[in-house]
mmCIF file as gemmi writes it, N, C-alpha and C atoms, coordinates in Angstrom:
data_model
loop_
_atom_site.group_PDB
_atom_site.id
_atom_site.type_symbol
_atom_site.label_atom_id
_atom_site.label_alt_id
_atom_site.label_comp_id
_atom_site.label_asym_id
_atom_site.label_entity_id
_atom_site.label_seq_id
_atom_site.pdbx_PDB_ins_code
_atom_site.Cartn_x
_atom_site.Cartn_y
_atom_site.Cartn_z
_atom_site.occupancy
_atom_site.B_iso_or_equiv
_atom_site.pdbx_formal_charge
_atom_site.auth_seq_id
_atom_site.auth_asym_id
_atom_site.pdbx_PDB_model_num
ATOM 1 N N . MET Axp A 1 ? 258.161 304.161 -4.668 1 0 ? 1 A 1
ATOM 2 C CA . MET Axp A 1 ? 257.376 304.256 -5.752 1 0 ? 1 A 1
ATOM 3 C C . MET Axp A 1 ? 258.337 305.304 -6.616 1 0 ? 1 A 1
ATOM 4 N N . ALA Axp A 2 ? 258.767 305.536 -7.443 1 0 ? 2 A 1
ATOM 5 C CA . ALA Axp A 2 ? 259.93 306.727 -8.067 1 0 ? 2 A 1
ATOM 6 C C . ALA Axp A 2 ? 258.423 307.327 -9.17 1 0 ? 2 A 1
ATOM 7 N N . ALA Axp A 3 ? 259.041 308.529 -8.571 1 0 ? 3 A 1
ATOM 8 C CA . ALA Axp A 3 ? 258.136 309.725 -8.999 1 0 ? 3 A 1
ATOM 9 C C . ALA Axp A 3 ? 258.317 310.601 -10.209 1 0 ? 3 A 1
ATOM 10 N N . LYS Axp A 4 ? 257.722 310.593 -11.319 1 0 ? 4 A 1
ATOM 11 C CA . LYS Axp A 4 ? 258.357 311.449 -12.58 1 0 ? 4 A 1
ATOM 12 C C . LYS Axp A 4 ? 257.423 312.465 -13.064 1 0 ? 4 A 1
ATOM 13 N N . ILE Axp A 5 ? 258.316 313.622 -13.214 1 0 ? 5 A 1
ATOM 14 C CA . ILE Axp A 5 ? 257.404 314.719 -14.15 1 0 ? 5 A 1
ATOM 15 C C . ILE Axp A 5 ? 257.71 314.43 -15.476 1 0 ? 5 A 1
ATOM 16 N N . ARG Axp A 6 ? 256.319 314.415 -15.998 1 0 ? 6 A 1
ATOM 17 C CA . ARG Axp A 6 ? 256.399 314.086 -17.197 1 0 ? 6 A 1
ATOM 18 C C . ARG Axp A 6 ? 254.249 314.889 -18.011 1 0 ? 6 A 1
ATOM 19 N N . LEU Axp A 7 ? 254.478 314.715 -19.182 1 0 ? 7 A 1
ATOM 20 C CA . LEU Axp A 7 ? 253.338 315.163 -19.779 1 0 ? 7 A 1
ATOM 21 C C . LEU Axp A 7 ? 252.152 314.373 -19.89 1 0 ? 7 A 1
ATOM 22 N N . ALA Axp A 8 ? 250.815 314.924 -20.158 1 0 ? 8 A 1
ATOM 23 C CA . ALA Axp A 8 ? 250.298 313.634 -20.022 1 0 ? 8 A 1
ATOM 24 C C . ALA Axp A 8 ? 248.892 314.287 -21.249 1 0 ? 8 A 1
ATOM 25 N N . ARG Axp A 9 ? 248.787 313.397 -22.21 1 0 ? 9 A 1
ATOM 26 C CA . ARG Axp A 9 ? 248.267 314.412 -23.516 1 0 ? 9 A 1
ATOM 27 C C . ARG Axp A 9 ? 246.706 314.437 -23.279 1 0 ? 9 A 1
ATOM 28 N N . MET Axp A 10 ? 245.93 315.567 -23.779 1 0 ? 10 A 1
ATOM 29 C CA . MET Axp A 10 ? 244.688 316.248 -23.776 1 0 ? 10 A 1
ATOM 30 C C . MET Axp A 10 ? 244.461 316.653 -24.869 1 0 ? 10 A 1
ATOM 31 N N . GLY Axp A 11 ? 243.422 316.886 -25.093 1 0 ? 11 A 1
ATOM 32 C CA . GLY Axp A 11 ? 243.043 317.906 -26.289 1 0 ? 11 A 1
ATOM 33 C C . GLY Axp A 11 ? 242.343 316.549 -27.52 1 0 ? 11 A 1
ATOM 34 N N . ARG Axp A 12 ? 241.799 317.464 -28.598 1 0 ? 12 A 1
ATOM 35 C CA . ARG Axp A 12 ? 241.604 316.453 -29.431 1 0 ? 12 A 1
ATOM 36 C C . ARG Axp A 12 ? 242.297 315.896 -30.708 1 0 ? 12 A 1
ATOM 37 N N . HIS Axp A 13 ? 241.729 315.165 -31.366 1 0 ? 13 A 1
ATOM 38 C CA . HIS Axp A 13 ? 242.821 314.549 -32.524 1 0 ? 13 A 1
ATOM 39 C C . HIS Axp A 13 ? 243.543 315.489 -33.375 1 0 ? 13 A 1
ATOM 40 N N . LYS Axp A 14 ? 244.655 315.669 -33.119 1 0 ? 14 A 1
ATOM 41 C CA . LYS Axp A 14 ? 245.574 316.43 -34.287 1 0 ? 14 A 1
ATOM 42 C C . LYS Axp A 14 ? 245.466 317.875 -33.568 1 0 ? 14 A 1
ATOM 43 N N . ARG Axp A 15 ? 245.122 317.76 -31.818 1 0 ? 15 A 1
ATOM 44 C CA . ARG Axp A 15 ? 245.106 319.255 -31.77 1 0 ? 15 A 1
ATOM 45 C C . ARG Axp A 15 ? 245.558 318.937 -30.149 1 0 ? 15 A 1
ATOM 46 N N . PRO Axp A 16 ? 246.617 318.573 -29.888 1 0 ? 16 A 1
ATOM 47 C CA . PRO Axp A 16 ? 247.687 318.395 -28.682 1 0 ? 16 A 1
ATOM 48 C C . PRO Axp A 16 ? 248.101 319.739 -27.899 1 0 ? 16 A 1
ATOM 49 N N . PHE Axp A 17 ? 247.328 318.759 -26.676 1 0 ? 17 A 1
ATOM 50 C CA . PHE Axp A 17 ? 247.412 319.966 -25.482 1 0 ? 17 A 1
ATOM 51 C C . PHE Axp A 17 ? 248.084 319.216 -24.289 1 0 ? 17 A 1
ATOM 52 N N . TYR Axp A 18 ? 248.868 319.499 -23.63 1 0 ? 18 A 1
ATOM 53 C CA . TYR Axp A 18 ? 249.479 318.606 -22.359 1 0 ? 18 A 1
ATOM 54 C C . TYR Axp A 18 ? 249.085 319.427 -21.295 1 0 ? 18 A 1
ATOM 55 N N . ARG Axp A 19 ? 249.003 318.153 -20.081 1 0 ? 19 A 1
ATOM 56 C CA . ARG Axp A 19 ? 249.339 318.699 -18.537 1 0 ? 19 A 1
ATOM 57 C C . ARG Axp A 19 ? 250.595 318.284 -18.037 1 0 ? 19 A 1
ATOM 58 N N . ILE Axp A 20 ? 251.345 318.894 -17.582 1 0 ? 20 A 1
ATOM 59 C CA . ILE Axp A 20 ? 252.363 318.519 -16.69 1 0 ? 20 A 1
ATOM 60 C C . ILE Axp A 20 ? 252.05 318.537 -15.404 1 0 ? 20 A 1
ATOM 61 N N . VAL Axp A 21 ? 252.127 316.855 -15.482 1 0 ? 21 A 1
ATOM 62 C CA . VAL Axp A 21 ? 251.63 316.429 -13.936 1 0 ? 21 A 1
ATOM 63 C C . VAL Axp A 21 ? 253.124 315.482 -13.154 1 0 ? 21 A 1
ATOM 64 N N . VAL Axp A 22 ? 252.845 314.97 -12.175 1 0 ? 22 A 1
ATOM 65 C CA . VAL Axp A 22 ? 253.412 314.181 -11.969 1 0 ? 22 A 1
ATOM 66 C C . VAL Axp A 22 ? 253.323 312.79 -11.507 1 0 ? 22 A 1
ATOM 67 N N . ALA Axp A 23 ? 253.113 311.834 -11.763 1 0 ? 23 A 1
ATOM 68 C CA . ALA Axp A 23 ? 253.045 310.764 -11.907 1 0 ? 23 A 1
ATOM 69 C C . ALA Axp A 23 ? 253.864 309.511 -11.095 1 0 ? 23 A 1
ATOM 70 N N . ASP Axp A 24 ? 253.595 308.19 -10.844 1 0 ? 24 A 1
ATOM 71 C CA . ASP Axp A 24 ? 254.152 307.183 -10.45 1 0 ? 24 A 1
ATOM 72 C C . ASP Axp A 24 ? 255.043 306.582 -12.073 1 0 ? 24 A 1
ATOM 73 N N . SER Axp A 25 ? 255.933 306.509 -11.853 1 0 ? 25 A 1
ATOM 74 C CA . SER Axp A 25 ? 256.63 305.882 -13.231 1 0 ? 25 A 1
ATOM 75 C C . SER Axp A 25 ? 256.009 304.754 -13.778 1 0 ? 25 A 1
ATOM 76 N N . ARG Axp A 26 ? 255.198 303.681 -12.972 1 0 ? 26 A 1
ATOM 77 C CA . ARG Axp A 26 ? 254.689 302.634 -13.437 1 0 ? 26 A 1
ATOM 78 C C . ARG Axp A 26 ? 253.289 302.862 -13.859 1 0 ? 26 A 1
ATOM 79 N N . MET Axp A 27 ? 252.699 304.328 -13.927 1 0 ? 27 A 1
ATOM 80 C CA . MET Axp A 27 ? 251.257 304.592 -14.512 1 0 ? 27 A 1
ATOM 81 C C . MET Axp A 27 ? 251.484 304.572 -15.89 1 0 ? 27 A 1
ATOM 82 N N . PRO Axp A 28 ? 250.28 304.615 -16.69 1 0 ? 28 A 1
ATOM 83 C CA . PRO Axp A 28 ? 250.547 304.736 -17.931 1 0 ? 28 A 1
ATOM 84 C C . PRO Axp A 28 ? 250.459 306.395 -18.347 1 0 ? 28 A 1
ATOM 85 N N . ARG Axp A 29 ? 250.749 307.169 -19.671 1 0 ? 29 A 1
ATOM 86 C CA . ARG Axp A 29 ? 251.025 308.159 -19.972 1 0 ? 29 A 1
ATOM 87 C C . ARG Axp A 29 ? 249.476 308.847 -19.59 1 0 ? 29 A 1
ATOM 88 N N . ASP Axp A 30 ? 248.365 308.67 -19.752 1 0 ? 30 A 1
ATOM 89 C CA . ASP Axp A 30 ? 247.369 309.465 -19.246 1 0 ? 30 A 1
ATOM 90 C C . ASP Axp A 30 ? 246.64 308.714 -18.16 1 0 ? 30 A 1
ATOM 91 N N . GLY Axp A 31 ? 247.346 308.257 -17.242 1 0 ? 31 A 1
ATOM 92 C CA . GLY Axp A 31 ? 246.668 307.311 -16.68 1 0 ? 31 A 1
ATOM 93 C C . GLY Axp A 31 ? 246.723 308.446 -15.317 1 0 ? 31 A 1
ATOM 94 N N . ARG Axp A 32 ? 246.651 307.655 -14.148 1 0 ? 32 A 1
ATOM 95 C CA . ARG Axp A 32 ? 246.722 308.348 -13.134 1 0 ? 32 A 1
ATOM 96 C C . ARG Axp A 32 ? 247.811 309.388 -12.325 1 0 ? 32 A 1
ATOM 97 N N . PHE Axp A 33 ? 247.596 310.271 -11.899 1 0 ? 33 A 1
ATOM 98 C CA . PHE Axp A 33 ? 248.842 311.306 -11.355 1 0 ? 33 A 1
ATOM 99 C C . PHE Axp A 33 ? 248.53 311.759 -10.073 1 0 ? 33 A 1
ATOM 100 N N . LEU Axp A 34 ? 249.615 312.604 -9.432 1 0 ? 34 A 1
ATOM 101 C CA . LEU Axp A 34 ? 249.577 312.931 -8.162 1 0 ? 34 A 1
ATOM 102 C C . LEU Axp A 34 ? 249.253 314.342 -8.216 1 0 ? 34 A 1
ATOM 103 N N . GLU Axp A 35 ? 249.836 314.84 -9.123 1 0 ? 35 A 1
ATOM 104 C CA . GLU Axp A 35 ? 249.423 316.339 -8.884 1 0 ? 35 A 1
ATOM 105 C C . GLU Axp A 35 ? 249.636 317.113 -10.443 1 0 ? 35 A 1
ATOM 106 N N . VAL Axp A 36 ? 249.315 318.271 -10.5 1 0 ? 36 A 1
ATOM 107 C CA . VAL Axp A 36 ? 249.521 318.79 -11.952 1 0 ? 36 A 1
ATOM 108 C C . VAL Axp A 36 ? 250.115 320.237 -12.042 1 0 ? 36 A 1
ATOM 109 N N . LEU Axp A 37 ? 251.327 320.584 -12.358 1 0 ? 37 A 1
ATOM 110 C CA . LEU Axp A 37 ? 252.116 321.222 -12.295 1 0 ? 37 A 1
ATOM 111 C C . LEU Axp A 37 ? 252.003 322.183 -13.068 1 0 ? 37 A 1
ATOM 112 N N . GLY Axp A 38 ? 251.368 321.92 -14.013 1 0 ? 38 A 1
ATOM 113 C CA . GLY Axp A 38 ? 251.065 323.181 -15.25 1 0 ? 38 A 1
ATOM 114 C C . GLY Axp A 38 ? 250.602 322.29 -16.498 1 0 ? 38 A 1
ATOM 115 N N . THR Axp A 39 ? 250.874 323.35 -17.399 1 0 ? 39 A 1
ATOM 116 C CA . THR Axp A 39 ? 249.902 323.127 -18.817 1 0 ? 39 A 1
ATOM 117 C C . THR Axp A 39 ? 251.024 323.349 -20.012 1 0 ? 39 A 1
ATOM 118 N N . TYR Axp A 40 ? 251.324 322.955 -20.973 1 0 ? 40 A 1
ATOM 119 C CA . TYR Axp A 40 ? 251.87 323.252 -22.596 1 0 ? 40 A 1
ATOM 120 C C . TYR Axp A 40 ? 251.274 323.018 -23.499 1 0 ? 40 A 1
ATOM 121 N N . ASP Axp A 41 ? 251.003 323.804 -24.253 1 0 ? 41 A 1
ATOM 122 C CA . ASP Axp A 41 ? 250.635 323.925 -25.207 1 0 ? 41 A 1
ATOM 123 C C . ASP Axp A 41 ? 251.385 324.275 -26.23 1 0 ? 41 A 1
ATOM 124 N N . PRO Axp A 42 ? 251.868 323.1 -27.071 1 0 ? 42 A 1
ATOM 125 C CA . PRO Axp A 42 ? 253.004 323.3 -28.372 1 0 ? 42 A 1
ATOM 126 C C . PRO Axp A 42 ? 252.273 323.658 -29.875 1 0 ? 42 A 1
ATOM 127 N N . LEU Axp A 43 ? 251.209 323.707 -29.834 1 0 ? 43 A 1
ATOM 128 C CA . LEU Axp A 43 ? 250.531 324.707 -31.787 1 0 ? 43 A 1
ATOM 129 C C . LEU Axp A 43 ? 250.517 325.918 -31.149 1 0 ? 43 A 1
ATOM 130 N N . ALA Axp A 44 ? 250.478 326.314 -30.096 1 0 ? 44 A 1
ATOM 131 C CA . ALA Axp A 44 ? 250.802 328.158 -30.353 1 0 ? 44 A 1
ATOM 132 C C . ALA Axp A 44 ? 251.864 328.271 -30.787 1 0 ? 44 A 1
ATOM 133 N N . ASN Axp A 45 ? 251.787 329.684 -31.359 1 0 ? 45 A 1
ATOM 134 C CA . ASN Axp A 45 ? 253.29 330.234 -31.648 1 0 ? 45 A 1
ATOM 135 C C . ASN Axp A 45 ? 253.626 331.461 -30.903 1 0 ? 45 A 1
ATOM 136 N N . PRO Axp A 46 ? 254.511 331.589 -30.007 1 0 ? 46 A 1
ATOM 137 C CA . PRO Axp A 46 ? 255.727 330.163 -29.903 1 0 ? 46 A 1
ATOM 138 C C . PRO Axp A 46 ? 254.714 329.331 -28.999 1 0 ? 46 A 1
ATOM 139 N N . ALA Axp A 47 ? 255.204 328.293 -28.808 1 0 ? 47 A 1
ATOM 140 C CA . ALA Axp A 47 ? 254.414 327.222 -27.557 1 0 ? 47 A 1
ATOM 141 C C . ALA Axp A 47 ? 254.337 327.904 -25.754 1 0 ? 47 A 1
ATOM 142 N N . VAL Axp A 48 ? 253.548 327.868 -25.729 1 0 ? 48 A 1
ATOM 143 C CA . VAL Axp A 48 ? 253.176 328.343 -24.67 1 0 ? 48 A 1
ATOM 144 C C . VAL Axp A 48 ? 253.059 327.387 -23.525 1 0 ? 48 A 1
ATOM 145 N N . ALA Axp A 49 ? 253.917 327.565 -22.339 1 0 ? 49 A 1
ATOM 146 C CA . ALA Axp A 49 ? 254.205 326.549 -21.049 1 0 ? 49 A 1
ATOM 147 C C . ALA Axp A 49 ? 253.509 327.64 -19.621 1 0 ? 49 A 1
ATOM 148 N N . ASP Axp A 50 ? 252.534 326.956 -19.118 1 0 ? 50 A 1
ATOM 149 C CA . ASP Axp A 50 ? 252.225 327.695 -17.781 1 0 ? 50 A 1
ATOM 150 C C . ASP Axp A 50 ? 252.56 327.056 -16.352 1 0 ? 50 A 1
ATOM 151 N N . ILE Axp A 51 ? 253.437 326.986 -15.988 1 0 ? 51 A 1
ATOM 152 C CA . ILE Axp A 51 ? 254.071 326.19 -14.947 1 0 ? 51 A 1
ATOM 153 C C . ILE Axp A 51 ? 254.146 326.752 -13.625 1 0 ? 51 A 1
ATOM 154 N N . LYS Axp A 52 ? 254.064 325.979 -12.325 1 0 ? 52 A 1
ATOM 155 C CA . LYS Axp A 52 ? 253.353 326.297 -11.136 1 0 ? 52 A 1
ATOM 156 C C . LYS Axp A 52 ? 255.154 325.914 -10.097 1 0 ? 52 A 1
ATOM 157 N N . ALA Axp A 53 ? 256.254 326.948 -10.505 1 0 ? 53 A 1
ATOM 158 C CA . ALA Axp A 53 ? 257.266 327.051 -10.111 1 0 ? 53 A 1
ATOM 159 C C . ALA Axp A 53 ? 257.565 326.262 -8.5 1 0 ? 53 A 1
ATOM 160 N N . GLU Axp A 54 ? 256.928 327.34 -7.729 1 0 ? 54 A 1
ATOM 161 C CA . GLU Axp A 54 ? 257.326 326.457 -6.482 1 0 ? 54 A 1
ATOM 162 C C . GLU Axp A 54 ? 256.351 325.158 -6.529 1 0 ? 54 A 1
ATOM 163 N N . LYS Axp A 55 ? 255.784 324.654 -6.968 1 0 ? 55 A 1
ATOM 164 C CA . LYS Axp A 55 ? 255.366 323.031 -7.26 1 0 ? 55 A 1
ATOM 165 C C . LYS Axp A 55 ? 256.511 322.479 -7.663 1 0 ? 55 A 1
ATOM 166 N N . VAL Axp A 56 ? 256.881 322.967 -8.98 1 0 ? 56 A 1
ATOM 167 C CA . VAL Axp A 56 ? 258.046 321.908 -9.1 1 0 ? 56 A 1
ATOM 168 C C . VAL Axp A 56 ? 259.258 321.823 -8.452 1 0 ? 56 A 1
ATOM 169 N N . ILE Axp A 57 ? 259.287 322.82 -7.934 1 0 ? 57 A 1
ATOM 170 C CA . ILE Axp A 57 ? 261.093 322.691 -6.761 1 0 ? 57 A 1
ATOM 171 C C . ILE Axp A 57 ? 260.272 321.999 -5.644 1 0 ? 57 A 1
ATOM 172 N N . SER Axp A 58 ? 259.089 321.949 -5.575 1 0 ? 58 A 1
ATOM 173 C CA . SER Axp A 58 ? 259.166 321.359 -4.261 1 0 ? 58 A 1
ATOM 174 C C . SER Axp A 58 ? 259.162 319.632 -4.368 1 0 ? 58 A 1
ATOM 175 N N . TRP Axp A 59 ? 258.135 319.607 -5.772 1 0 ? 59 A 1
ATOM 176 C CA . TRP Axp A 59 ? 259.01 317.965 -6.024 1 0 ? 59 A 1
ATOM 177 C C . TRP Axp A 59 ? 260.324 317.696 -6.214 1 0 ? 59 A 1
ATOM 178 N N . LEU Axp A 60 ? 261.063 318.279 -7.072 1 0 ? 60 A 1
ATOM 179 C CA . LEU Axp A 60 ? 262.525 318.226 -7.517 1 0 ? 60 A 1
ATOM 180 C C . LEU Axp A 60 ? 263.285 317.565 -6.265 1 0 ? 60 A 1
ATOM 181 N N . ASN Axp A 61 ? 262.543 318.53 -5.148 1 0 ? 61 A 1
ATOM 182 C CA . ASN Axp A 61 ? 263.444 318.359 -3.564 1 0 ? 61 A 1
ATOM 183 C C . ASN Axp A 61 ? 263.114 317.281 -3.451 1 0 ? 61 A 1
ATOM 184 N N . LYS Axp A 62 ? 262.224 316.434 -3.724 1 0 ? 62 A 1
ATOM 185 C CA . LYS Axp A 62 ? 261.502 315.263 -3.227 1 0 ? 62 A 1
ATOM 186 C C . LYS Axp A 62 ? 262.084 314.085 -4.027 1 0 ? 62 A 1
ATOM 187 N N . GLY Axp A 63 ? 262.801 314.512 -4.795 1 0 ? 63 A 1
ATOM 188 C CA . GLY Axp A 63 ? 263.206 314.022 -5.648 1 0 ? 63 A 1
ATOM 189 C C . GLY Axp A 63 ? 262.867 312.982 -7.028 1 0 ? 63 A 1
ATOM 190 N N . ALA Axp A 64 ? 261.873 313.795 -7.499 1 0 ? 64 A 1
ATOM 191 C CA . ALA Axp A 64 ? 261.309 313.378 -8.632 1 0 ? 64 A 1
ATOM 192 C C . ALA Axp A 64 ? 261.865 313.576 -10.034 1 0 ? 64 A 1
ATOM 193 N N . GLU Axp A 65 ? 262.011 313.024 -10.781 1 0 ? 65 A 1
ATOM 194 C CA . GLU Axp A 65 ? 262.662 312.713 -11.806 1 0 ? 65 A 1
ATOM 195 C C . GLU Axp A 65 ? 261.805 313.534 -13.273 1 0 ? 65 A 1
ATOM 196 N N . MET Axp A 66 ? 262.661 314.037 -14.153 1 0 ? 66 A 1
ATOM 197 C CA . MET Axp A 66 ? 261.587 314.89 -14.748 1 0 ? 66 A 1
ATOM 198 C C . MET Axp A 66 ? 262.286 313.835 -16.279 1 0 ? 66 A 1
ATOM 199 N N . THR Axp A 67 ? 261.154 314.078 -17.322 1 0 ? 67 A 1
ATOM 200 C CA . THR Axp A 67 ? 261.752 313.377 -18.488 1 0 ? 67 A 1
ATOM 201 C C . THR Axp A 67 ? 262.35 314.621 -19.434 1 0 ? 67 A 1
ATOM 202 N N . ASP Axp A 68 ? 263.049 313.938 -20.608 1 0 ? 68 A 1
ATOM 203 C CA . ASP Axp A 68 ? 263.821 314.985 -21.124 1 0 ? 68 A 1
ATOM 204 C C . ASP Axp A 68 ? 262.926 316.157 -22.492 1 0 ? 68 A 1
ATOM 205 N N . VAL Axp A 69 ? 262.069 315.831 -22.405 1 0 ? 69 A 1
ATOM 206 C CA . VAL Axp A 69 ? 260.983 316.899 -22.906 1 0 ? 69 A 1
ATOM 207 C C . VAL Axp A 69 ? 260.456 317.903 -21.985 1 0 ? 69 A 1
ATOM 208 N N . VAL Axp A 70 ? 260.158 317.575 -20.513 1 0 ? 70 A 1
ATOM 209 C CA . VAL Axp A 70 ? 259.806 318.767 -19.891 1 0 ? 70 A 1
ATOM 210 C C . VAL Axp A 70 ? 260.982 319.136 -19.179 1 0 ? 70 A 1
ATOM 211 N N . ARG Axp A 71 ? 262.188 318.735 -19.236 1 0 ? 71 A 1
ATOM 212 C CA . ARG Axp A 71 ? 263.519 319.24 -18.755 1 0 ? 71 A 1
ATOM 213 C C . ARG Axp A 71 ? 263.537 320.607 -19.786 1 0 ? 71 A 1
ATOM 214 N N . THR Axp A 72 ? 263.733 320.235 -20.792 1 0 ? 72 A 1
ATOM 215 C CA . THR Axp A 72 ? 263.78 321.127 -21.835 1 0 ? 72 A 1
ATOM 216 C C . THR Axp A 72 ? 262.342 322.476 -21.702 1 0 ? 72 A 1
ATOM 217 N N . ILE Axp A 73 ? 261.162 322.159 -21.113 1 0 ? 73 A 1
ATOM 218 C CA . ILE Axp A 73 ? 260.754 323.096 -21.275 1 0 ? 73 A 1
ATOM 219 C C . ILE Axp A 73 ? 260.701 324.163 -20.001 1 0 ? 73 A 1
ATOM 220 N N . PHE Axp A 74 ? 261.262 323.336 -18.669 1 0 ? 74 A 1
ATOM 221 C CA . PHE Axp A 74 ? 261.462 323.858 -17.476 1 0 ? 74 A 1
ATOM 222 C C . PHE Axp A 74 ? 262.83 324.867 -18.053 1 0 ? 74 A 1
ATOM 223 N N . LYS Axp A 75 ? 263.693 324.348 -18.559 1 0 ? 75 A 1
ATOM 224 C CA . LYS Axp A 75 ? 264.974 324.829 -18.551 1 0 ? 75 A 1
ATOM 225 C C . LYS Axp A 75 ? 264.396 326.507 -19.925 1 0 ? 75 A 1
ATOM 226 N N . ARG Axp A 76 ? 263.895 326.164 -20.548 1 0 ? 76 A 1
ATOM 227 C CA . ARG Axp A 76 ? 263.11 327.317 -21.122 1 0 ? 76 A 1
ATOM 228 C C . ARG Axp A 76 ? 262.063 328.675 -20.768 1 0 ? 76 A 1
ATOM 229 N N . LYS Axp A 77 ? 261.709 328.055 -19.738 1 0 ? 77 A 1
ATOM 230 C CA . LYS Axp A 77 ? 260.573 328.627 -18.432 1 0 ? 77 A 1
ATOM 231 C C . LYS Axp A 77 ? 261.895 329.469 -17.477 1 0 ? 77 A 1
ATOM 232 N N . GLY Axp A 78 ? 263.125 328.773 -17.148 1 0 ? 78 A 1
ATOM 233 C CA . GLY Axp A 78 ? 264.079 329.358 -16.115 1 0 ? 78 A 1
ATOM 234 C C . GLY Axp A 78 ? 263.663 328.678 -15.206 1 0 ? 78 A 1
ATOM 235 N N . VAL Axp A 79 ? 262.884 327.746 -14.745 1 0 ? 79 A 1
ATOM 236 C CA . VAL Axp A 79 ? 262.525 326.865 -13.909 1 0 ? 79 A 1
ATOM 237 C C . VAL Axp A 79 ? 263.383 325.878 -12.583 1 0 ? 79 A 1
ATOM 238 N N . LEU Axp A 80 ? 264.428 325.504 -13.781 1 0 ? 80 A 1
ATOM 239 C CA . LEU Axp A 80 ? 265.75 324.513 -13.388 1 0 ? 80 A 1
ATOM 240 C C . LEU Axp A 80 ? 266.674 325.781 -12.579 1 0 ? 80 A 1
ATOM 241 N N . GLN Axp A 81 ? 266.654 327.033 -13.183 1 0 ? 81 A 1
ATOM 242 C CA . GLN Axp A 81 ? 267.603 327.558 -12.557 1 0 ? 81 A 1
ATOM 243 C C . GLN Axp A 81 ? 267.152 328.22 -11.552 1 0 ? 81 A 1
ATOM 244 N N . GLN Axp A 82 ? 265.892 328.435 -10.976 1 0 ? 82 A 1
ATOM 245 C CA . GLN Axp A 82 ? 265.344 328.827 -9.982 1 0 ? 82 A 1
ATOM 246 C C . GLN Axp A 82 ? 265.254 327.518 -8.801 1 0 ? 82 A 1
ATOM 247 N N . PHE Axp A 83 ? 265.715 326.356 -9.309 1 0 ? 83 A 1
ATOM 248 C CA . PHE Axp A 83 ? 265.373 325.085 -8.356 1 0 ? 83 A 1
ATOM 249 C C . PHE Axp A 83 ? 266.931 325.219 -8.278 1 0 ? 83 A 1
ATOM 250 N N . ARG Axp A 84 ? 268.405 325.486 -9.094 1 0 ? 84 A 1
ATOM 251 C CA . ARG Axp A 84 ? 269.423 325.668 -8.537 1 0 ? 84 A 1
ATOM 252 C C . ARG Axp A 84 ? 269.753 326.168 -7.501 1 0 ? 84 A 1
ATOM 253 N N . GLU Axp A 85 ? 268.995 327.575 -7.865 1 0 ? 85 A 1
ATOM 254 C CA . GLU Axp A 85 ? 269.356 328.606 -6.567 1 0 ? 85 A 1
ATOM 255 C C . GLU Axp A 85 ? 269.116 328.29 -5.341 1 0 ? 85 A 1
ATOM 256 N N . VAL Axp A 86 ? 267.669 327.865 -5.516 1 0 ? 86 A 1
ATOM 257 C CA . VAL Axp A 86 ? 266.943 327.625 -3.995 1 0 ? 86 A 1
ATOM 258 C C . VAL Axp A 86 ? 268.006 325.912 -3.763 1 0 ? 86 A 1
ATOM 259 N N . LYS Axp A 87 ? 268.333 325.181 -4.357 1 0 ? 87 A 1
ATOM 260 C CA . LYS Axp A 87 ? 269.449 323.66 -3.571 1 0 ? 87 A 1
ATOM 261 C C . LYS Axp A 87 ? 270.765 324.433 -3.067 1 0 ? 87 A 1
ATOM 262 N N . GLY Axp A 88 ? 270.784 325.747 -3.724 1 0 ? 88 A 1
ATOM 263 C CA . GLY Axp A 88 ? 272.247 326.324 -3.586 1 0 ? 88 A 1
ATOM 264 C C . GLY Axp A 88 ? 272.43 326.392 -2.2 1 0 ? 88 A 1
ATOM 265 N N . LYS Axp A 89 ? 271.254 327.34 -1.648 1 0 ? 89 A 1
ATOM 266 C CA . LYS Axp A 89 ? 271.153 328.093 -0.374 1 0 ? 89 A 1
ATOM 267 C C . LYS Axp A 89 ? 271.335 326.918 0.718 1 0 ? 89 A 1
């Protein structure tokens, strides 16, 4: 099973709100997932991301892959820097 860290769309029509989730890569975008790692609201100015960094780092250590959008969100919030520091120790 290949785990992916990706966005699952929530919210109403033209008011998207996303959960950052870990899911099997074969599951649909809004389908079954393994764990919720945070939320992302692109409509706020600036965009708001609430991330559970410890859980993200543990999933990355287990070999989960990120989508490009999630990688950008993590980079802006400094989660990737934390992961590199933990991985380097």
